[in-house]
C-alpha positions as a Markdown table, in Angstrom:
| # | Residue | x | y | z |
|---|---|---|---|---|
| 1 | Met | -3.3 | 14.4 | 2.7 |
| 2 | Ile | -4.5 | 11.1 | 4.1 |
| 3 | Asp | -6.3 | 11.4 | 7.4 |
| 4 | Leu | -5.0 | 8.3 | 9.2 |
| 5 | Lys | -7.6 | 8.6 | 12.0 |
| 6 | Ala | -10.2 | 7.7 | 9.4 |
| 7 | Val | -8.3 | 4.6 | 8.2 |
| 8 | Asn | -9.0 | 1.2 | 9.7 |
| 9 | Lys | -6.2 | -0.9 | 8.2 |
| 10 | Ile | -3.1 | -0.5 | 6.0 |
| 11 | Tyr | -2.1 | -3.3 | 3.6 |
| 12 | Leu | 1.1 | -3.6 | 1.5 |
| 13 | Ala | 0.8 | -5.6 | -1.7 |
| 14 | Asn | 4.0 | -7.7 | -1.3 |
| 15 | Gly | 6.4 | -8.0 | -4.2 |
| 16 | Tyr | 6.4 | -5.4 | -7.0 |
| 17 | Thr | 3.5 | -4.0 | -9.0 |
| 18 | Asp | 3.5 | -2.3 | -12.4 |
| 19 | Leu | 2.6 | 1.2 | -11.3 |
| 20 | Arg | 1.2 | 2.2 | -14.7 |
| 21 | Ala | -2.2 | 1.0 | -13.6 |
| 22 | Gly | -4.9 | 3.4 | -12.7 |
| 23 | Ile | -7.6 | 3.2 | -10.0 |
| 24 | Asp | -9.5 | 0.5 | -11.7 |
| 25 | Gly | -6.3 | -1.6 | -12.1 |
| 26 | Tyr | -5.5 | -1.3 | -8.4 |
| 27 | Ile | -9.1 | -2.1 | -7.4 |
| 28 | Ser | -8.9 | -5.4 | -9.4 |
| 29 | Ile | -5.6 | -6.3 | -7.7 |
| 30 | Val | -7.1 | -5.6 | -4.2 |
| 31 | Glu | -10.3 | -7.6 | -4.9 |
| 32 | Gly | -8.8 | -10.3 | -7.1 |
| 33 | Ser | -5.3 | -11.1 | -5.8 |
| 34 | Leu | -5.5 | -9.8 | -2.3 |
| 35 | Lys | -9.1 | -10.9 | -1.8 |
| 36 | Leu | -9.9 | -7.7 | 0.2 |
| 37 | Ser | -12.7 | -5.1 | 0.0 |
| 38 | Val | -11.6 | -1.7 | -1.3 |
| 39 | Tyr | -14.6 | -0.1 | 0.6 |
| 40 | Asp | -13.6 | -0.9 | 4.2 |
| 41 | Arg | -11.7 | 2.4 | 4.9 |
| 42 | Ser | -8.3 | 0.8 | 4.3 |
| 43 | Leu | -5.1 | 1.9 | 2.5 |
| 44 | Phe | -3.6 | -0.3 | -0.1 |
| 45 | Ile | 0.0 | 0.4 | -0.9 |
| 46 | Phe | 1.8 | -0.8 | -4.0 |
| 47 | Cys | 5.5 | -0.5 | -4.9 |
| 48 | Asn | 7.5 | -0.7 | -8.1 |
| 49 | Lys | 10.3 | -3.1 | -8.9 |
| 50 | Gln | 13.1 | -0.5 | -8.2 |
| 51 | Arg | 11.5 | 0.2 | -4.8 |
| 52 | Asn | 11.6 | 4.0 | -5.3 |
| 53 | Lys | 8.0 | 4.7 | -6.1 |
| 54 | Ile | 4.7 | 3.8 | -4.4 |
| 55 | Lys | 1.0 | 4.3 | -5.0 |
| 56 | Ile | -1.7 | 4.3 | -2.4 |
| 57 | Leu | -5.3 | 3.5 | -3.1 |
| 58 | His | -7.8 | 4.9 | -0.7 |
| 59 | Tyr | -11.6 | 5.0 | -0.7 |
| 60 | Glu | -13.2 | 7.8 | 1.3 |
| 61 | Asp | -16.7 | 9.4 | 1.3 |
| 62 | Gly | -17.8 | 7.8 | -2.0 |
| 63 | Cys | -14.7 | 8.4 | -4.1 |
| 64 | Phe | -11.3 | 6.9 | -4.7 |
| 65 | Trp | -8.0 | 8.6 | -4.2 |
| 66 | Leu | -4.8 | 7.5 | -5.7 |
| 67 | Tyr | -1.6 | 8.9 | -4.1 |
| 68 | Tyr | 1.8 | 8.7 | -5.7 |
| 69 | Lys | 5.2 | 9.2 | -4.1 |
| 70 | Arg | 8.7 | 9.0 | -5.7 |
| 71 | Met | 11.9 | 8.7 | -3.7 |
| 72 | Glu | 14.9 | 10.4 | -5.3 |
| 73 | His | 17.8 | 9.1 | -3.2 |
| 74 | Gln | 16.5 | 6.2 | -1.2 |
| 75 | Arg | 14.8 | 2.8 | -1.6 |
| 76 | Ile | 11.8 | 1.4 | 0.3 |
| 77 | Arg | 12.4 | -1.8 | 2.3 |
| 78 | Trp | 9.5 | -3.7 | 0.7 |
| 79 | Pro | 8.3 | -7.2 | 1.7 |
| 80 | Arg | 8.6 | -9.8 | -1.1 |
| 81 | Gly | 7.1 | -13.0 | 0.2 |
| 82 | Gly | 3.4 | -13.8 | 0.5 |
| 83 | Ile | 0.5 | -11.8 | -1.0 |
| 84 | Ser | 0.0 | -8.9 | 1.4 |
| 85 | Thr | 1.2 | -7.6 | 4.7 |
| 86 | Gln | -0.8 | -5.6 | 7.2 |
| 87 | Ile | 1.0 | -2.8 | 9.0 |
| 88 | Thr | 0.1 | -0.2 | 11.6 |
| 89 | Lys | -0.3 | 3.5 | 11.3 |
| 90 | Asp | 3.1 | 4.1 | 13.0 |
| 91 | Gln | 4.8 | 1.7 | 10.7 |
| 92 | Ile | 3.8 | 3.4 | 7.5 |
| 93 | Gly | 5.9 | 6.5 | 8.4 |
| 94 | Met | 8.9 | 4.3 | 9.1 |
| 95 | Leu | 8.5 | 2.4 | 5.9 |
| 96 | Leu | 8.4 | 5.6 | 3.8 |
| 97 | Lys | 11.6 | 6.8 | 5.5 |
| 98 | Gly | 13.4 | 3.6 | 4.5 |
| 99 | Tyr | 13.5 | 1.7 | 7.8 |
| 100 | Val | 12.9 | -2.0 | 8.0 |
| 101 | Ile | 9.6 | -2.8 | 9.7 |
| 102 | Glu | 8.4 | -5.9 | 11.3 |
| 103 | Ser | 4.8 | -6.6 | 10.2 |
| 104 | Ala | 2.1 | -6.6 | 12.8 |
| 105 | His | 0.1 | -9.3 | 10.8 |
| 106 | Arg | 0.7 | -11.3 | 7.7 |
| 107 | Lys | -1.8 | -12.6 | 5.3 |
| 108 | Trp | -0.4 | -15.5 | 3.2 |
């Protein structure tokens, strides 16, 4: 399980992402498209087109983690505009339960 106390920031990759990618594919999205560093103790969250699956990329203690969650009977309210959205630690729980969240910061 992710220790949110050790996480500095949480970013959503807006729009949908092909979730067939592996760790290296998500690293290239973070560094290439989002223009962020994967090594700064952040979570990077990606969602599929149907909005029922997410993957979370996390770097911790010299290794990468890739978490996967599939929703059976609900959809995630995922931001579509812009490149990425930064959310708070409280908002990630709300997002995963299907609630609409207002982003704390937006990066366009």
